[in-house]
LUMVO-166372 format. One line per 4 residues: number of its first residue (from 1); their letters; for each residue z, y, x of C-alpha. Coordinates in steps of 0.05 Angstrom, whole numbers. Example, Ala and Ser with C-alpha at 12.3 -4.5 7.8 and 13.67 -1.06 7.14 Angstrom:
<votis>
1) AS) 156:-90:246 | 143:-21:273
</votis>
This chain:
<votis>
1) MASK) 2862:3076:2408 | 2802:3072:2449 | 2754:3017:2427 | 2742:2963:2476
5) KTTK) 2673:2962:2505 | 2632:2895:2493 | 2576:2874:2538 | 2518:2852:2500
9) TATP) 2472:2800:2530 | 2401:2819:2511 | 2357:2761:2476 | 2291:2760:2514
13) KNGA) 2235:2778:2473 | 2187:2724:2496 | 2198:2649:2495 | 2192:2595:2447
17) RTPQ) 2247:2559:2417 | 2257:2486:2424 | 2262:2436:2371 | 2341:2447:2369
21) GTSI) 2332:2518:2364 | 2353:2541:2428 | 2309:2576:2475 | 2305:2562:2549
25) LTMD) 2314:2637:2556 | 2382:2639:2522 | 2417:2572:2527 | 2480:2565:2567
29) PPDL) 2462:2547:2647 | 2499:2481:2638 | 2458:2460:2581 | 2395:2476:2616
33) ETAV) 2416:2441:2679 | 2419:2381:2633 | 2357:2390:2601 | 2325:2403:2670
37) ASAM) 2353:2336:2699 | 2327:2300:2637 | 2257:2330:2649 | 2260:2315:2721
41) ALLD) 2275:2239:2705 | 2210:2240:2656 | 2172:2265:2715 | 2197:2205:2758
45) EMET) 2175:2160:2696 | 2111:2188:2695 | 2098:2179:2773 | 2117:2104:2758
49) QLAG) 2071:2097:2697 | 2014:2130:2737 | 2016:2097:2804 | 1970:2117:2856
53) LVQY) 1961:2191:2844 | 1923:2232:2894 | 1948:2288:2927 | 1897:2328:2968
57) STDE) 1913:2375:3024 | 1897:2451:3008 | 1831:2448:3046 | 1810:2382:3010
61) RVHT) 1820:2412:2947 | 1778:2469:2956 | 1720:2426:2990 | 1729:2366:2944
65) TGKL) 1658:2347:2906 | 1705:2324:2847 | 1706:2390:2807 | 1663:2370:2746
69) RDGE) 1635:2430:2699 | 1642:2428:2623 | 1602:2372:2590 | 1583:2347:2659
73) SAAL) 1611:2279:2647 | 1559:2262:2594 | 1502:2284:2646 | 1538:2236:2697
77) TNIV) 1545:2180:2647 | 1473:2186:2635 | 1455:2181:2706 | 1495:2115:2716
81) STVA) 1460:2088:2651 | 1395:2110:2682 | 1409:2070:2751 | 1423:2010:2710
85) QFPG) 1363:2009:2677 | 1319:2022:2739 | 1362:1986:2794 | 1305:1974:2839
89) LFDS) 1297:2047:2851 | 1369:2057:2877 | 1378:1995:2920 | 1390:2043:2976
93) LSDK) 1457:2064:2950 | 1489:1999:2943 | 1538:2020:2992 | 1555:2079:2955
97) DGGG) 1575:2050:2884 | 1641:2031:2896 | 1633:1953:2887 | 1654:1899:2932
101) DDAT) 1583:1878:2957 | 1546:1935:2998 | 1482:1894:2992 | 1477:1898:2918
105) LETD) 1476:1957:2874 | 1532:1957:2820 | 1541:2008:2769 | 1604:1979:2734
109) PTSA) 1651:2016:2783 | 1622:2080:2777 | 1625:2072:2698 | 1697:2048:2697
113) MLER) 1713:2112:2744 | 1685:2159:2692 | 1717:2131:2636 | 1784:2134:2672
117) LGTL) 1769:2205:2688 | 1757:2224:2611 | 1825:2188:2598 | 1862:2224:2652
121) KPLA) 1834:2296:2647 | 1868:2313:2580 | 1936:2297:2614 | 1918:2327:2677
125) EGVA) 1899:2393:2637 | 1956:2393:2590 | 2011:2383:2652 | 1974:2442:2687
129) QFAQ) 1986:2480:2626 | 2053:2460:2623 | 2063:2478:2696 | 2041:2548:2687
133) KLTD) 2084:2559:2632 | 2146:2533:2676 | 2121:2585:2726 | 2114:2639:2677
137) TALS) 2182:2630:2649 | 2220:2634:2723 | 2179:2695:2733 | 2206:2720:2668
141) MGAS) 2275:2705:2691 | 2266:2734:2753 | 2244:2799:2717 | 2305:2798:2669
145) VREL) 2346:2797:2727 | 2319:2853:2766 | 2329:2900:2706 | 2403:2901:2727
149) TTPA) 2401:2885:2803 | 2341:2932:2824 | 2377:2997:2801 | 2449:2966:2820
153) YGII) 2419:2956:2891 | 2397:3028:2893 | 2470:3054:2879 | 2500:3009:2927
157) RANA) 2449:3034:2984 | 2468:3103:2969 | 2546:3089:2962 | 2555:3035:3020
161) PINP) 2558:3085:3077 | 2612:3121:3049 | 2655:3064:3013 | 2677:3014:3064
165) KLSA) 2695:2957:3007 | 2634:2964:2969 | 2597:2960:3039 | 2635:2899:3058
169) ASAP) 2622:2872:2985 | 2550:2875:2986 | 2539:2856:3052 | 2502:2794:3042
173) ARTF) 2451:2828:2996 | 2442:2893:3045 | 2433:2843:3103 | 2380:2807:3059
177) YGDI) 2339:2865:3037 | 2345:2900:3104 | 2317:2839:3147 | 2253:2843:3093
181) GRKG) 2251:2922:3107 | 2249:2911:3189 | 2199:2850:3178 | 2155:2891:3137
185) ARTK) 2157:2955:3191 | 2138:2908:3244 | 2084:2882:3204 | 2052:2947:3191
189) GKAA) 2069:2971:3264 | 2024:2910:3290 | 1971:2925:3237 | 1968:3002:3258
193) AAAA) 1962:2980:3328 | 1906:2931:3322 | 1872:2983:3279 | 1877:3033:3330
197) KAKP) 1854:2989:3385 | 1793:2970:3345 | 1770:3041:3340 | 1711:3061:3391
</votis>
């Protein structure tokens, strides 16, 4: 009697395990859906706790003066302290100090903002690192999926023209990738035409 062939599910080599011992790369999809829903609820709670978060446009993010170098907060704190010690030298900056009276120099608003920045920065860095892990994990999942689907699509392309049933079953995928191929060809054609036109 022939032995029944079993399909083995490969366990990804990467991916830290959760406290419950289940990796995000191997847990059952419904369990992951529940975990993601819980995480999304936590994000909503974070938004509530940290009301007033700012969101820059791409251009604003590139050109903001708010990027601080390592250790620069201490230097800025020293500047504010110096201003407070010699206020007469800085009266012309009274409309730039973040205070409520543009006629009077105030350093407390800037000092408080520096303190807020120091408090928020570790969270911002931690969330950014966590977001990068999420992105990298999604990329890892995508790479895992392609281990089967990429060679399978090659077989589909080779056999679809002579296998009507296979052609019909795979029509959505072939349409998707066919559109990408045609778009890429048009882009290359336009680039080549522009290059030829630019030649003297």
